[in-house]
mmCIF file of the N, C-alpha and C atoms, coordinates in Angstrom:
data_MODEL
# 
_entry.id   MODEL 
# 
loop_
_atom_site.group_PDB 
_atom_site.id 
_atom_site.type_symbol 
_atom_site.label_atom_id 
_atom_site.label_alt_id 
_atom_site.label_comp_id 
_atom_site.label_asym_id 
_atom_site.label_entity_id 
_atom_site.label_seq_id 
_atom_site.pdbx_PDB_ins_code 
_atom_site.Cartn_x 
_atom_site.Cartn_y 
_atom_site.Cartn_z 
_atom_site.occupancy 
_atom_site.B_iso_or_equiv 
_atom_site.pdbx_formal_charge 
_atom_site.auth_seq_id 
_atom_site.auth_comp_id 
_atom_site.auth_asym_id 
_atom_site.auth_atom_id 
_atom_site.pdbx_PDB_model_num 
ATOM 1   N N  . UNK A 1 1  ? -21.120 19.155 -3.494  1.00 0.00 ? 1  UNK A N  1 
ATOM 2   C CA . UNK A 1 1  ? -21.515 17.773 -3.573  1.00 0.00 ? 1  UNK A CA 1 
ATOM 3   C C  . UNK A 1 1  ? -22.164 17.391 -2.243  1.00 0.00 ? 1  UNK A C  1 
ATOM 4   N N  . UNK A 1 2  ? -23.278 16.712 -2.318  1.00 0.00 ? 2  UNK A N  1 
ATOM 5   C CA . UNK A 1 2  ? -23.981 16.288 -1.111  1.00 0.00 ? 2  UNK A CA 1 
ATOM 6   C C  . UNK A 1 2  ? -23.224 15.160 -0.416  1.00 0.00 ? 2  UNK A C  1 
ATOM 7   N N  . UNK A 1 3  ? -23.417 15.086 0.900   1.00 0.00 ? 3  UNK A N  1 
ATOM 8   C CA . UNK A 1 3  ? -22.755 14.048 1.706   1.00 0.00 ? 3  UNK A CA 1 
ATOM 9   C C  . UNK A 1 3  ? -23.114 12.651 1.197   1.00 0.00 ? 3  UNK A C  1 
ATOM 10  N N  . UNK A 1 4  ? -24.378 12.445 0.805   1.00 0.00 ? 4  UNK A N  1 
ATOM 11  C CA . UNK A 1 4  ? -24.802 11.134 0.302   1.00 0.00 ? 4  UNK A CA 1 
ATOM 12  C C  . UNK A 1 4  ? -24.061 10.771 -0.985  1.00 0.00 ? 4  UNK A C  1 
ATOM 13  N N  . UNK A 1 5  ? -23.780 11.771 -1.838  1.00 0.00 ? 5  UNK A N  1 
ATOM 14  C CA . UNK A 1 5  ? -23.012 11.525 -3.064  1.00 0.00 ? 5  UNK A CA 1 
ATOM 15  C C  . UNK A 1 5  ? -21.577 11.128 -2.721  1.00 0.00 ? 5  UNK A C  1 
ATOM 16  N N  . UNK A 1 6  ? -20.975 11.862 -1.779  1.00 0.00 ? 6  UNK A N  1 
ATOM 17  C CA . UNK A 1 6  ? -19.606 11.558 -1.360  1.00 0.00 ? 6  UNK A CA 1 
ATOM 18  C C  . UNK A 1 6  ? -19.500 10.114 -0.885  1.00 0.00 ? 6  UNK A C  1 
ATOM 19  N N  . UNK A 1 7  ? -20.438 9.703  -0.070  1.00 0.00 ? 7  UNK A N  1 
ATOM 20  C CA . UNK A 1 7  ? -20.404 8.353  0.483   1.00 0.00 ? 7  UNK A CA 1 
ATOM 21  C C  . UNK A 1 7  ? -20.572 7.299  -0.606  1.00 0.00 ? 7  UNK A C  1 
ATOM 22  N N  . UNK A 1 8  ? -21.457 7.550  -1.570  1.00 0.00 ? 8  UNK A N  1 
ATOM 23  C CA . UNK A 1 8  ? -21.669 6.597  -2.671  1.00 0.00 ? 8  UNK A CA 1 
ATOM 24  C C  . UNK A 1 8  ? -20.427 6.472  -3.544  1.00 0.00 ? 8  UNK A C  1 
ATOM 25  N N  . UNK A 1 9  ? -19.811 7.603  -3.882  1.00 0.00 ? 9  UNK A N  1 
ATOM 26  C CA . UNK A 1 9  ? -18.614 7.572  -4.729  1.00 0.00 ? 9  UNK A CA 1 
ATOM 27  C C  . UNK A 1 9  ? -17.442 6.964  -3.960  1.00 0.00 ? 9  UNK A C  1 
ATOM 28  N N  . UNK A 1 10 ? -17.306 7.302  -2.695  1.00 0.00 ? 10 UNK A N  1 
ATOM 29  C CA . UNK A 1 10 ? -16.252 6.729  -1.865  1.00 0.00 ? 10 UNK A CA 1 
ATOM 30  C C  . UNK A 1 10 ? -16.383 5.204  -1.806  1.00 0.00 ? 10 UNK A C  1 
ATOM 31  N N  . UNK A 1 11 ? -17.601 4.717  -1.606  1.00 0.00 ? 11 UNK A N  1 
ATOM 32  C CA . UNK A 1 11 ? -17.847 3.270  -1.563  1.00 0.00 ? 11 UNK A CA 1 
ATOM 33  C C  . UNK A 1 11 ? -17.488 2.626  -2.903  1.00 0.00 ? 11 UNK A C  1 
ATOM 34  N N  . UNK A 1 12 ? -17.841 3.284  -4.000  1.00 0.00 ? 12 UNK A N  1 
ATOM 35  C CA . UNK A 1 12 ? -17.520 2.774  -5.333  1.00 0.00 ? 12 UNK A CA 1 
ATOM 36  C C  . UNK A 1 12 ? -16.004 2.670  -5.518  1.00 0.00 ? 12 UNK A C  1 
ATOM 37  N N  . UNK A 1 13 ? -15.270 3.743  -5.181  1.00 0.00 ? 13 UNK A N  1 
ATOM 38  C CA . UNK A 1 13 ? -13.812 3.748  -5.349  1.00 0.00 ? 13 UNK A CA 1 
ATOM 39  C C  . UNK A 1 13 ? -13.149 2.686  -4.476  1.00 0.00 ? 13 UNK A C  1 
ATOM 40  N N  . UNK A 1 14 ? -13.623 2.546  -3.246  1.00 0.00 ? 14 UNK A N  1 
ATOM 41  C CA . UNK A 1 14 ? -13.066 1.528  -2.347  1.00 0.00 ? 14 UNK A CA 1 
ATOM 42  C C  . UNK A 1 14 ? -13.240 0.133  -2.942  1.00 0.00 ? 14 UNK A C  1 
ATOM 43  N N  . UNK A 1 15 ? -14.424 -0.127 -3.469  1.00 0.00 ? 15 UNK A N  1 
ATOM 44  C CA . UNK A 1 15 ? -14.682 -1.437 -4.079  1.00 0.00 ? 15 UNK A CA 1 
ATOM 45  C C  . UNK A 1 15 ? -13.896 -1.640 -5.360  1.00 0.00 ? 15 UNK A C  1 
ATOM 46  N N  . UNK A 1 16 ? -13.847 -0.638 -6.197  1.00 0.00 ? 16 UNK A N  1 
ATOM 47  C CA . UNK A 1 16 ? -13.165 -0.744 -7.483  1.00 0.00 ? 16 UNK A CA 1 
ATOM 48  C C  . UNK A 1 16 ? -11.669 -0.982 -7.311  1.00 0.00 ? 16 UNK A C  1 
ATOM 49  N N  . UNK A 1 17 ? -11.053 -0.294 -6.344  1.00 0.00 ? 17 UNK A N  1 
ATOM 50  C CA . UNK A 1 17 ? -9.618  -0.414 -6.131  1.00 0.00 ? 17 UNK A CA 1 
ATOM 51  C C  . UNK A 1 17 ? -9.262  -1.376 -4.996  1.00 0.00 ? 17 UNK A C  1 
ATOM 52  N N  . UNK A 1 18 ? -10.276 -1.968 -4.358  1.00 0.00 ? 18 UNK A N  1 
ATOM 53  C CA . UNK A 1 18 ? -10.020 -2.928 -3.285  1.00 0.00 ? 18 UNK A CA 1 
ATOM 54  C C  . UNK A 1 18 ? -9.235  -2.338 -2.128  1.00 0.00 ? 18 UNK A C  1 
ATOM 55  N N  . UNK A 1 19 ? -9.597  -1.098 -1.742  1.00 0.00 ? 19 UNK A N  1 
ATOM 56  C CA . UNK A 1 19 ? -8.844  -0.421 -0.685  1.00 0.00 ? 19 UNK A CA 1 
ATOM 57  C C  . UNK A 1 19 ? -9.801  0.399  0.179   1.00 0.00 ? 19 UNK A C  1 
ATOM 58  N N  . UNK A 1 20 ? -10.041 -0.072 1.383   1.00 0.00 ? 20 UNK A N  1 
ATOM 59  C CA . UNK A 1 20 ? -10.962 0.628  2.290   1.00 0.00 ? 20 UNK A CA 1 
ATOM 60  C C  . UNK A 1 20 ? -10.364 1.872  2.927   1.00 0.00 ? 20 UNK A C  1 
ATOM 61  N N  . UNK A 1 21 ? -9.092  2.163  2.653   1.00 0.00 ? 21 UNK A N  1 
ATOM 62  C CA . UNK A 1 21 ? -8.458  3.370  3.186   1.00 0.00 ? 21 UNK A CA 1 
ATOM 63  C C  . UNK A 1 21 ? -8.717  4.593  2.309   1.00 0.00 ? 21 UNK A C  1 
ATOM 64  N N  . UNK A 1 22 ? -9.396  4.411  1.175   1.00 0.00 ? 22 UNK A N  1 
ATOM 65  C CA . UNK A 1 22 ? -9.712  5.542  0.291   1.00 0.00 ? 22 UNK A CA 1 
ATOM 66  C C  . UNK A 1 22 ? -10.755 6.421  0.971   1.00 0.00 ? 22 UNK A C  1 
ATOM 67  N N  . UNK A 1 23 ? -10.501 7.719  0.967   1.00 0.00 ? 23 UNK A N  1 
ATOM 68  C CA . UNK A 1 23 ? -11.427 8.686  1.563   1.00 0.00 ? 23 UNK A CA 1 
ATOM 69  C C  . UNK A 1 23 ? -11.528 9.901  0.660   1.00 0.00 ? 23 UNK A C  1 
ATOM 70  N N  . UNK A 1 24 ? -12.688 10.545 0.685   1.00 0.00 ? 24 UNK A N  1 
ATOM 71  C CA . UNK A 1 24 ? -12.916 11.776 -0.057  1.00 0.00 ? 24 UNK A CA 1 
ATOM 72  C C  . UNK A 1 24 ? -13.018 12.931 0.921   1.00 0.00 ? 24 UNK A C  1 
ATOM 73  N N  . UNK A 1 25 ? -12.363 14.035 0.584   1.00 0.00 ? 25 UNK A N  1 
ATOM 74  C CA . UNK A 1 25 ? -12.382 15.228 1.429   1.00 0.00 ? 25 UNK A CA 1 
ATOM 75  C C  . UNK A 1 25 ? -12.860 16.395 0.571   1.00 0.00 ? 25 UNK A C  1 
ATOM 76  N N  . UNK A 1 26 ? -14.051 16.894 0.885   1.00 0.00 ? 26 UNK A N  1 
ATOM 77  C CA . UNK A 1 26 ? -14.654 17.963 0.076   1.00 0.00 ? 26 UNK A CA 1 
ATOM 78  C C  . UNK A 1 26 ? -13.864 19.265 0.194   1.00 0.00 ? 26 UNK A C  1 
ATOM 79  N N  . UNK A 1 27 ? -13.732 19.954 -0.926  1.00 0.00 ? 27 UNK A N  1 
ATOM 80  C CA . UNK A 1 27 ? -13.038 21.236 -0.995  1.00 0.00 ? 27 UNK A CA 1 
ATOM 81  C C  . UNK A 1 27 ? -14.049 22.364 -1.199  1.00 0.00 ? 27 UNK A C  1 
ATOM 82  N N  . UNK A 1 28 ? -13.635 23.585 -0.965  1.00 0.00 ? 28 UNK A N  1 
ATOM 83  C CA . UNK A 1 28 ? -14.533 24.741 -1.082  1.00 0.00 ? 28 UNK A CA 1 
ATOM 84  C C  . UNK A 1 28 ? -15.036 24.973 -2.500  1.00 0.00 ? 28 UNK A C  1 
ATOM 85  N N  . UNK A 1 29 ? -14.285 24.513 -3.508  1.00 0.00 ? 29 UNK A N  1 
ATOM 86  C CA . UNK A 1 29 ? -14.686 24.744 -4.897  1.00 0.00 ? 29 UNK A CA 1 
ATOM 87  C C  . UNK A 1 29 ? -15.637 23.674 -5.429  1.00 0.00 ? 29 UNK A C  1 
ATOM 88  N N  . UNK A 1 30 ? -16.054 22.734 -4.568  1.00 0.00 ? 30 UNK A N  1 
ATOM 89  C CA . UNK A 1 30 ? -16.987 21.692 -4.981  1.00 0.00 ? 30 UNK A CA 1 
ATOM 90  C C  . UNK A 1 30 ? -16.302 20.397 -5.391  1.00 0.00 ? 30 UNK A C  1 
ATOM 91  N N  . UNK A 1 31 ? -14.995 20.427 -5.584  1.00 0.00 ? 31 UNK A N  1 
ATOM 92  C CA . UNK A 1 31 ? -14.265 19.202 -5.896  1.00 0.00 ? 31 UNK A CA 1 
ATOM 93  C C  . UNK A 1 31 ? -13.961 18.458 -4.592  1.00 0.00 ? 31 UNK A C  1 
ATOM 94  N N  . UNK A 1 32 ? -13.375 17.272 -4.714  1.00 0.00 ? 32 UNK A N  1 
ATOM 95  C CA . UNK A 1 32 ? -12.972 16.498 -3.544  1.00 0.00 ? 32 UNK A CA 1 
ATOM 96  C C  . UNK A 1 32 ? -11.553 16.014 -3.731  1.00 0.00 ? 32 UNK A C  1 
ATOM 97  N N  . UNK A 1 33 ? -10.777 16.063 -2.666  1.00 0.00 ? 33 UNK A N  1 
ATOM 98  C CA . UNK A 1 33 ? -9.481  15.404 -2.669  1.00 0.00 ? 33 UNK A CA 1 
ATOM 99  C C  . UNK A 1 33 ? -9.730  13.919 -2.462  1.00 0.00 ? 33 UNK A C  1 
ATOM 100 N N  . UNK A 1 34 ? -8.979  13.092 -3.174  1.00 0.00 ? 34 UNK A N  1 
ATOM 101 C CA . UNK A 1 34 ? -9.039  11.649 -2.982  1.00 0.00 ? 34 UNK A CA 1 
ATOM 102 C C  . UNK A 1 34 ? -7.771  11.263 -2.234  1.00 0.00 ? 34 UNK A C  1 
ATOM 103 N N  . UNK A 1 35 ? -7.963  10.588 -1.111  1.00 0.00 ? 35 UNK A N  1 
ATOM 104 C CA . UNK A 1 35 ? -6.854  10.231 -0.238  1.00 0.00 ? 35 UNK A CA 1 
ATOM 105 C C  . UNK A 1 35 ? -6.819  8.722  -0.011  1.00 0.00 ? 35 UNK A C  1 
ATOM 106 N N  . UNK A 1 36 ? -5.607  8.197  0.154   1.00 0.00 ? 36 UNK A N  1 
ATOM 107 C CA . UNK A 1 36 ? -5.440  6.847  0.691   1.00 0.00 ? 36 UNK A CA 1 
ATOM 108 C C  . UNK A 1 36 ? -4.719  7.064  2.015   1.00 0.00 ? 36 UNK A C  1 
ATOM 109 N N  . UNK A 1 37 ? -5.452  6.871  3.087   1.00 0.00 ? 37 UNK A N  1 
ATOM 110 C CA . UNK A 1 37 ? -4.925  7.235  4.405   1.00 0.00 ? 37 UNK A CA 1 
ATOM 111 C C  . UNK A 1 37 ? -4.731  8.738  4.423   1.00 0.00 ? 37 UNK A C  1 
ATOM 112 N N  . UNK A 1 38 ? -3.518  9.178  4.701   1.00 0.00 ? 38 UNK A N  1 
ATOM 113 C CA . UNK A 1 38 ? -3.203  10.606 4.712   1.00 0.00 ? 38 UNK A CA 1 
ATOM 114 C C  . UNK A 1 38 ? -2.583  11.081 3.405   1.00 0.00 ? 38 UNK A C  1 
ATOM 115 N N  . UNK A 1 39 ? -2.396  10.165 2.436   1.00 0.00 ? 39 UNK A N  1 
ATOM 116 C CA . UNK A 1 39 ? -1.710  10.517 1.191   1.00 0.00 ? 39 UNK A CA 1 
ATOM 117 C C  . UNK A 1 39 ? -2.697  10.973 0.117   1.00 0.00 ? 39 UNK A C  1 
ATOM 118 N N  . UNK A 1 40 ? -2.477  12.186 -0.379  1.00 0.00 ? 40 UNK A N  1 
ATOM 119 C CA . UNK A 1 40 ? -3.278  12.725 -1.479  1.00 0.00 ? 40 UNK A CA 1 
ATOM 120 C C  . UNK A 1 40 ? -2.910  11.975 -2.754  1.00 0.00 ? 40 UNK A C  1 
ATOM 121 N N  . UNK A 1 41 ? -3.938  11.446 -3.470  1.00 0.00 ? 41 UNK A N  1 
ATOM 122 C CA . UNK A 1 41 ? -3.647  10.741 -4.718  1.00 0.00 ? 41 UNK A CA 1 
ATOM 123 C C  . UNK A 1 41 ? -4.347  11.346 -5.929  1.00 0.00 ? 41 UNK A C  1 
ATOM 124 N N  . UNK A 1 42 ? -5.323  12.232 -5.716  1.00 0.00 ? 42 UNK A N  1 
ATOM 125 C CA . UNK A 1 42 ? -6.013  12.793 -6.863  1.00 0.00 ? 42 UNK A CA 1 
ATOM 126 C C  . UNK A 1 42 ? -7.169  13.692 -6.471  1.00 0.00 ? 42 UNK A C  1 
ATOM 127 N N  . UNK A 1 43 ? -7.913  14.094 -7.507  1.00 0.00 ? 43 UNK A N  1 
ATOM 128 C CA . UNK A 1 43 ? -9.046  15.000 -7.337  1.00 0.00 ? 43 UNK A CA 1 
ATOM 129 C C  . UNK A 1 43 ? -10.262 14.400 -8.028  1.00 0.00 ? 43 UNK A C  1 
ATOM 130 N N  . UNK A 1 44 ? -11.416 14.576 -7.415  1.00 0.00 ? 44 UNK A N  1 
ATOM 131 C CA . UNK A 1 44 ? -12.685 14.121 -7.984  1.00 0.00 ? 44 UNK A CA 1 
ATOM 132 C C  . UNK A 1 44 ? -13.551 15.328 -8.279  1.00 0.00 ? 44 UNK A C  1 
ATOM 133 N N  . UNK A 1 45 ? -14.108 15.356 -9.498  1.00 0.00 ? 45 UNK A N  1 
ATOM 134 C CA . UNK A 1 45 ? -14.991 16.438 -9.906  1.00 0.00 ? 45 UNK A CA 1 
ATOM 135 C C  . UNK A 1 45 ? -16.370 15.884 -10.215 1.00 0.00 ? 45 UNK A C  1 
ATOM 136 N N  . UNK A 1 46 ? -17.388 16.642 -9.870  1.00 0.00 ? 46 UNK A N  1 
ATOM 137 C CA . UNK A 1 46 ? -18.777 16.306 -10.191 1.00 0.00 ? 46 UNK A CA 1 
ATOM 138 C C  . UNK A 1 46 ? -19.147 17.067 -11.454 1.00 0.00 ? 46 UNK A C  1 
ATOM 139 N N  . UNK A 1 47 ? -19.771 16.372 -12.409 1.00 0.00 ? 47 UNK A N  1 
ATOM 140 C CA . UNK A 1 47 ? -20.149 17.003 -13.671 1.00 0.00 ? 47 UNK A CA 1 
ATOM 141 C C  . UNK A 1 47 ? -21.604 16.682 -13.980 1.00 0.00 ? 47 UNK A C  1 
ATOM 142 N N  . UNK A 1 48 ? -22.400 17.721 -14.044 1.00 0.00 ? 48 UNK A N  1 
ATOM 143 C CA . UNK A 1 48 ? -23.809 17.550 -14.399 1.00 0.00 ? 48 UNK A CA 1 
ATOM 144 C C  . UNK A 1 48 ? -24.076 18.361 -15.652 1.00 0.00 ? 48 UNK A C  1 
ATOM 145 N N  . UNK A 1 49 ? -24.385 17.646 -16.731 1.00 0.00 ? 49 UNK A N  1 
ATOM 146 C CA . UNK A 1 49 ? -24.598 18.300 -18.017 1.00 0.00 ? 49 UNK A CA 1 
ATOM 147 C C  . UNK A 1 49 ? -25.738 17.614 -18.750 1.00 0.00 ? 49 UNK A C  1 
ATOM 148 N N  . UNK A 1 50 ? -26.647 18.402 -19.292 1.00 0.00 ? 50 UNK A N  1 
ATOM 149 C CA . UNK A 1 50 ? -27.788 17.891 -20.055 1.00 0.00 ? 50 UNK A CA 1 
ATOM 150 C C  . UNK A 1 50 ? -28.579 16.847 -19.271 1.00 0.00 ? 50 UNK A C  1 
ATOM 151 N N  . UNK A 1 51 ? -28.702 17.049 -17.973 1.00 0.00 ? 51 UNK A N  1 
ATOM 152 C CA . UNK A 1 51 ? -29.470 16.146 -17.134 1.00 0.00 ? 51 UNK A CA 1 
ATOM 153 C C  . UNK A 1 51 ? -28.747 14.859 -16.754 1.00 0.00 ? 51 UNK A C  1 
ATOM 154 N N  . UNK A 1 52 ? -27.503 14.703 -17.177 1.00 0.00 ? 52 UNK A N  1 
ATOM 155 C CA . UNK A 1 52 ? -26.728 13.509 -16.841 1.00 0.00 ? 52 UNK A CA 1 
ATOM 156 C C  . UNK A 1 52 ? -25.660 13.868 -15.815 1.00 0.00 ? 52 UNK A C  1 
ATOM 157 N N  . UNK A 1 53 ? -25.486 12.994 -14.844 1.00 0.00 ? 53 UNK A N  1 
ATOM 158 C CA . UNK A 1 53 ? -24.538 13.223 -13.759 1.00 0.00 ? 53 UNK A CA 1 
ATOM 159 C C  . UNK A 1 53 ? -23.392 12.224 -13.866 1.00 0.00 ? 53 UNK A C  1 
ATOM 160 N N  . UNK A 1 54 ? -22.161 12.709 -13.742 1.00 0.00 ? 54 UNK A N  1 
ATOM 161 C CA . UNK A 1 54 ? -20.992 11.834 -13.737 1.00 0.00 ? 54 UNK A CA 1 
ATOM 162 C C  . UNK A 1 54 ? -19.950 12.420 -12.791 1.00 0.00 ? 54 UNK A C  1 
ATOM 163 N N  . UNK A 1 55 ? -18.956 11.608 -12.497 1.00 0.00 ? 55 UNK A N  1 
ATOM 164 C CA . UNK A 1 55 ? -17.860 12.013 -11.625 1.00 0.00 ? 55 UNK A CA 1 
ATOM 165 C C  . UNK A 1 55 ? -16.555 11.690 -12.342 1.00 0.00 ? 55 UNK A C  1 
ATOM 166 N N  . UNK A 1 56 ? -15.624 12.622 -12.322 1.00 0.00 ? 56 UNK A N  1 
ATOM 167 C CA . UNK A 1 56 ? -14.341 12.428 -12.988 1.00 0.00 ? 56 UNK A CA 1 
ATOM 168 C C  . UNK A 1 56 ? -13.239 12.399 -11.936 1.00 0.00 ? 56 UNK A C  1 
ATOM 169 N N  . UNK A 1 57 ? -12.457 11.328 -11.965 1.00 0.00 ? 57 UNK A N  1 
ATOM 170 C CA . UNK A 1 57 ? -11.333 11.166 -11.047 1.00 0.00 ? 57 UNK A CA 1 
ATOM 171 C C  . UNK A 1 57 ? -10.057 11.448 -11.821 1.00 0.00 ? 57 UNK A C  1 
ATOM 172 N N  . UNK A 1 58 ? -9.260  12.394 -11.332 1.00 0.00 ? 58 UNK A N  1 
ATOM 173 C CA . UNK A 1 58 ? -8.007  12.773 -11.987 1.00 0.00 ? 58 UNK A CA 1 
ATOM 174 C C  . UNK A 1 58 ? -6.850  12.470 -11.043 1.00 0.00 ? 58 UNK A C  1 
ATOM 175 N N  . UNK A 1 59 ? -5.905  11.661 -11.552 1.00 0.00 ? 59 UNK A N  1 
ATOM 176 C CA . UNK A 1 59 ? -4.736  11.294 -10.754 1.00 0.00 ? 59 UNK A CA 1 
ATOM 177 C C  . UNK A 1 59 ? -3.484  11.553 -11.576 1.00 0.00 ? 59 UNK A C  1 
ATOM 178 N N  . UNK A 1 60 ? -2.617  12.403 -11.076 1.00 0.00 ? 60 UNK A N  1 
ATOM 179 C CA . UNK A 1 60 ? -1.334  12.658 -11.725 1.00 0.00 ? 60 UNK A CA 1 
ATOM 180 C C  . UNK A 1 60 ? -0.265  11.819 -11.043 1.00 0.00 ? 60 UNK A C  1 
ATOM 181 N N  . UNK A 1 61 ? 0.594   11.201 -11.840 1.00 0.00 ? 61 UNK A N  1 
ATOM 182 C CA . UNK A 1 61 ? 1.683   10.389 -11.306 1.00 0.00 ? 61 UNK A CA 1 
ATOM 183 C C  . UNK A 1 61 ? 2.997   11.063 -11.689 1.00 0.00 ? 61 UNK A C  1 
ATOM 184 N N  . UNK A 1 62 ? 3.740   11.467 -10.692 1.00 0.00 ? 62 UNK A N  1 
ATOM 185 C CA . UNK A 1 62 ? 5.018   12.124 -10.941 1.00 0.00 ? 62 UNK A CA 1 
ATOM 186 C C  . UNK A 1 62 ? 6.081   11.093 -11.284 1.00 0.00 ? 62 UNK A C  1 
ATOM 187 N N  . UNK A 1 63 ? 6.904   11.391 -12.260 1.00 0.00 ? 63 UNK A N  1 
ATOM 188 C CA . UNK A 1 63 ? 7.963   10.479 -12.684 1.00 0.00 ? 63 UNK A CA 1 
ATOM 189 C C  . UNK A 1 63 ? 8.884   10.140 -11.531 1.00 0.00 ? 63 UNK A C  1 
ATOM 190 N N  . UNK A 1 64 ? 9.146   11.112 -10.676 1.00 0.00 ? 64 UNK A N  1 
ATOM 191 C CA . UNK A 1 64 ? 10.068  10.881 -9.557  1.00 0.00 ? 64 UNK A CA 1 
ATOM 192 C C  . UNK A 1 64 ? 9.506   9.893  -8.526  1.00 0.00 ? 64 UNK A C  1 
ATOM 193 N N  . UNK A 1 65 ? 8.200   9.639  -8.551  1.00 0.00 ? 65 UNK A N  1 
ATOM 194 C CA . UNK A 1 65 ? 7.591   8.679  -7.631  1.00 0.00 ? 65 UNK A CA 1 
ATOM 195 C C  . UNK A 1 65 ? 7.645   7.245  -8.147  1.00 0.00 ? 65 UNK A C  1 
ATOM 196 N N  . UNK A 1 66 ? 8.021   7.064  -9.402  1.00 0.00 ? 66 UNK A N  1 
ATOM 197 C CA . UNK A 1 66 ? 8.023   5.733  -10.006 1.00 0.00 ? 66 UNK A CA 1 
ATOM 198 C C  . UNK A 1 66 ? 9.323   5.000  -9.726  1.00 0.00 ? 66 UNK A C  1 
ATOM 199 N N  . UNK A 1 67 ? 9.206   3.700  -9.469  1.00 0.00 ? 67 UNK A N  1 
ATOM 200 C CA . UNK A 1 67 ? 10.376  2.837  -9.349  1.00 0.00 ? 67 UNK A CA 1 
ATOM 201 C C  . UNK A 1 67 ? 10.841  2.470  -10.754 1.00 0.00 ? 67 UNK A C  1 
ATOM 202 N N  . UNK A 1 68 ? 12.074  2.036  -10.857 1.00 0.00 ? 68 UNK A N  1 
ATOM 203 C CA . UNK A 1 68 ? 12.579  1.544  -12.136 1.00 0.00 ? 68 UNK A CA 1 
ATOM 204 C C  . UNK A 1 68 ? 11.849  0.249  -12.478 1.00 0.00 ? 68 UNK A C  1 
ATOM 205 N N  . UNK A 1 69 ? 11.477  0.091  -13.741 1.00 0.00 ? 69 UNK A N  1 
ATOM 206 C CA . UNK A 1 69 ? 10.774  -1.110 -14.171 1.00 0.00 ? 69 UNK A CA 1 
ATOM 207 C C  . UNK A 1 69 ? 11.782  -2.157 -14.600 1.00 0.00 ? 69 UNK A C  1 
ATOM 208 N N  . UNK A 1 70 ? 11.573  -3.355 -14.132 1.00 0.00 ? 70 UNK A N  1 
ATOM 209 C CA . UNK A 1 70 ? 12.370  -4.496 -14.554 1.00 0.00 ? 70 UNK A CA 1 
ATOM 210 C C  . UNK A 1 70 ? 11.612  -5.150 -15.707 1.00 0.00 ? 70 UNK A C  1 
ATOM 211 N N  . UNK A 1 71 ? 12.242  -5.324 -16.832 1.00 0.00 ? 71 UNK A N  1 
ATOM 212 C CA . UNK A 1 71 ? 11.548  -5.839 -18.018 1.00 0.00 ? 71 UNK A CA 1 
ATOM 213 C C  . UNK A 1 71 ? 10.916  -7.201 -17.768 1.00 0.00 ? 71 UNK A C  1 
ATOM 214 N N  . UNK A 1 72 ? 11.443  -7.967 -16.833 1.00 0.00 ? 72 UNK A N  1 
ATOM 215 C CA . UNK A 1 72 ? 10.867  -9.276 -16.518 1.00 0.00 ? 72 UNK A CA 1 
ATOM 216 C C  . UNK A 1 72 ? 9.596   -9.158 -15.682 1.00 0.00 ? 72 UNK A C  1 
ATOM 217 N N  . UNK A 1 73 ? 9.403   -8.006 -15.014 1.00 0.00 ? 73 UNK A N  1 
ATOM 218 C CA . UNK A 1 73 ? 8.253   -7.865 -14.116 1.00 0.00 ? 73 UNK A CA 1 
ATOM 219 C C  . UNK A 1 73 ? 7.025   -7.304 -14.809 1.00 0.00 ? 73 UNK A C  1 
ATOM 220 N N  . UNK A 1 74 ? 7.147   -6.851 -16.045 1.00 0.00 ? 74 UNK A N  1 
ATOM 221 C CA . UNK A 1 74 ? 6.004   -6.275 -16.758 1.00 0.00 ? 74 UNK A CA 1 
ATOM 222 C C  . UNK A 1 74 ? 5.182   -7.398 -17.365 1.00 0.00 ? 74 UNK A C  1 
ATOM 223 N N  . UNK A 1 75 ? 3.927   -7.470 -16.936 1.00 0.00 ? 75 UNK A N  1 
ATOM 224 C CA . UNK A 1 75 ? 3.007   -8.501 -17.437 1.00 0.00 ? 75 UNK A CA 1 
ATOM 225 C C  . UNK A 1 75 ? 1.956   -7.836 -18.297 1.00 0.00 ? 75 UNK A C  1 
ATOM 226 N N  . UNK A 1 76 ? 1.629   -8.460 -19.380 1.00 0.00 ? 76 UNK A N  1 
ATOM 227 C CA . UNK A 1 76 ? 0.612   -7.905 -20.282 1.00 0.00 ? 76 UNK A CA 1 
ATOM 228 C C  . UNK A 1 76 ? -0.510  -8.871 -20.474 1.00 0.00 ? 76 UNK A C  1 
# 
């Protein structure tokens, strides 16, 4: 992934999630680690198929990282 692409996607993610601490760190396989500060939160993949370019963000959430939900705090 080109540096200009990284910067554009990083800017998009920062704006979308309202967090300027989001950073992308390129990996040897062409993917990028997505970080908030020093914390790894996911992986970004570049996909170019049939002349169309897209980026896929994958974030796994471990059950052990979740707090207990209070039924009164869930808003829909």
